N, C-alpha and C positions, 0 to 999 in steps of 0.2 A: 246416550248422553250422560248417566251416571258413571261409567267406566272411564269416560273421557276425561268428566271433570276431576279425577285424581292424576291424570297425565299433564291437562293443560289447566291455563287459567278457567275460573268458573264461567267467565263471559265467553270466551272463545267456545267451552263445551256446550253452552246454552244456544250459541248460533250456531254450531254443526248439527244440534238436535231438532232445530227450526228448520234447518236445510235439508235435512233427512227426511223430516215429517214433510214438507212439502214437496217435497222429491216423489216419497211414496203417495201421497195424496193425488198428485197429477196422474202419476201410474195409473193408481186405480179409476179415476174418473174420465181423462181424456182417452188413453189406451182403453176401451170397453171390452170386456170379455164377452166374447158371443160363442155359444155353445151350441153343436149340432145335438140335437135330441132325436129320441127314439119314443116309442110307446112301452112301457112295460108290461108284460102282457098279464102278469099276475093280478097287479093292482089297477091297471089300466089308467096309469099317470104318466105324463109327460117325464123323461129321465135324460139324462144325459147320455148319448150312444157310448162314450168311454167308460161307464161307470159297469154297466152287465153286457156280457154276450148275449144275453137271452132279449137285450131291446128292439121291438120289432123297427125296421126301417121299410119305408115302401117305394116302390120304382116310380120316379118322376115326380117325388115329393121330399123337397128339402124342410126341416123343421129346425129352428133355432132359435135360442133364448138368448135374449138383448139383456145382459146383467147388471144395468145402469141406467140412471135417467138420461134423456139425449137433449143436448143442447149446442149452441154455434160453437163450442170449443171441442166437441167428438163425434157432430152428425156426421161430418166427411169421413172421419176413419170408421165410423160404424158402417155408412154405405159402401165404401171400399172393402172394408171386410166380407159383408153380404155377398157383395158381387165376387169377390175372389172365391167365396165357398160354392156360390153357383157355379164358376168356372170349372172349379177343382172337379165338382161332382160331373159336368158334363163331359168332362175330359177324362173320366173315367167310365164315361160309356152311360151315366146315368143323365138323360134328358129331362130337365126339370120344365114341369109344366104346372106346378104349384109350390109357393112359399107359403111357411106357418111360421108367424113370427108369436113366440111366446113374450107376451110382453109385462109380464106379472112384476117384474124389478124395474120395470119404467113407472115411476111413479109422475114424472114430470117432464114434459118436453117443450121448450121455449118457441117464440114466434119463428125464427130462424131454420132450429132444429124440423119444425113440423114443415115448414117451407122445401127443405132441402129433402126430406123424406117424399113429400109429394112428388117433386119432381122426377125423384127416382122411381116411385109407384109407377108414374106413367110412362118412364122407360121400360120398366118390366110387363107394361101392359103392351106396349107396342110389338115386345119381344114374346107376347104368348104367354106370360107366366101369371097367374091367376096369386094374388097375395091377400092371405088371411090373416086376422090378427087375433090372439088368444090371450084371454084373462087379461083386458086391457082395463086401466083406471079411468074414471070418467071423466077426470082433468085431461089426459090425454086424450081421449077420443074427443072431447069439445075441441080444442087445441086444433085436432085434424079437421074437424068439421069447419072451424074457422076458416082454415087455407083451402078447402077445400079438396081435399085428399081421401074422403069417403068413399066417393065413385069408385078410387083403383084399391079399395081395401074391405074385404069383407069380415065383420067383427062376429065372431065365435063366443061364447061363453064356456063352453067345455067340451070335454073329450069326446062326447056322444054325438054334439052339433058339428064337431068336425071330423069324425068319423062319416057323417051321414053326406055332409058338404064333399068331401072328396073321395066318396065311395068307397071307404077303407071297410 
């Protein structure tokens, strides 16, 4: 915006700045980033699988981090992306039986997002995929409980619980 102000009129530069800022905001919020995770063996923490070649991955288990809050404007994208990642793993020969969702970055989920997620969790249950949520914020857990999603989601508090639940 600052550089454009020298070329255009200040009002036009501000308008362009607002449009660019809005576009960047929409990109971050609506097109949520979802990362494939593994366990970093030295520290025993969840880490992006693309960060280190030493990251432990497990047969039949897909671990993902949703890196933004979920709401009516992005939940469909989140669900489609998770579904695509599951299909990609299975087409590569890794038959998924457990999905772990690191929800540490999900500080809020609205009612529409929770209902859509519940419907997706029901589909995964029918397909035989157990879903685990780790590092879930209380507000998110309460919203999922309100819509009846918790029977389809096992809540874990730490890596030790996750390893025990998945026999890793």
